[in-house]
N, C-alpha and C positions, 0 to 999 in steps of 0.2 A: 654286517656293518664293517666299515673300514677299520675300526678299533681292534678287531680280531687279528688282523694282519700284524699289528705291532706286537701283540702277545706271541704270535707265531715266530717272529724274528727273535724275540728274547729267548724263546724256547730253543730254537735252532742254534743260537749262539752258545747257550749254556750246555746243551747236549754235546757240543764239540769242545767243551772246556774253555770257551772264550767268554769270560765274564767282563762286561763293560766296567771300566773304572770311572767313567763319567756318563751321565745321562743328560741329554739335551733333546728337546722336542718342542713341537708347537701343536696346538689344537689337541686332538685325541692322543697323539703321540706324547705330548707333555703330561696328560693325565695318566696314561699307562706307565710312563717312566717314573712319575712321582709316586704312584701307588707301589710299583715294584721297588723303588728306592726306599720306601717306607716299610718294606717288609712283607708285602703281599706276595704270596707264591704265584708261580705261573699258572698253576691249576685254579687258584682263586680268581686270578685276573681273567682267565679264559671263561670261567662260569659267569663272571660279572658281564663280560663283553657279549657272550652268547645270550644272556638274559635281557640285555638292553633292547628297548624298542624305541623307535623314532620319537614317540610321545614323551619318553623320559628326557631326551635331549632337549626338546622344545620346552618342557616344563622348567628346566633350569634356565634357559635363555629368557623365558617369559618372566621369571622371578627377577632376573638381573635387570631387565628393562623396567619392571615395576619399582625396584629400589632406586634406580636412577631418576625416575619420574618423581618419587617422593622427595628426593634431595633437591630438585630443581625449583626455582621460584615460580609461583603461580602466575599465569597470564590471565588477565581479566577478559571478559567477553568483549569489551569495547576495544581491546588492543590485540585481538587475535588476527594478526596481520603478518606480513613478512618480518617486521621487527620482532614480534613475539616469537616467530619460528626461529629467527636468528638467535634470539636470547636463549631459546630452548637448546639449540645445538651447541651454543657456546657454554652452557652450564652443565652439559651432560658429564663433564669431567671436573668441574670446579664449582665453587659456590658463588661466584660473582654473577651479578645480574646486569642486564642492559636496561636502560631507561627508554621506554617507547617514545 
């Protein structure tokens, strides 16, 4: 997985005495950086990254989608149309609802 590369970069930097003063990342890089900033050792990060399987990543993404659906207003069977789809996409990040 790509996350192992981020751990390798941290390891290479620290082996050369270059300790980052700031951590910035996106996607897996943000997760690795946050865990390292929180005190996880490079060895711990490597074990976590090596142990990850694609199913673990999709389980987290699926849970996120489920929580977003629980927060959105329900669409009735009669209104399952473009308007309802638009309301769904508009409410994925807010609690406002559109009137069909």
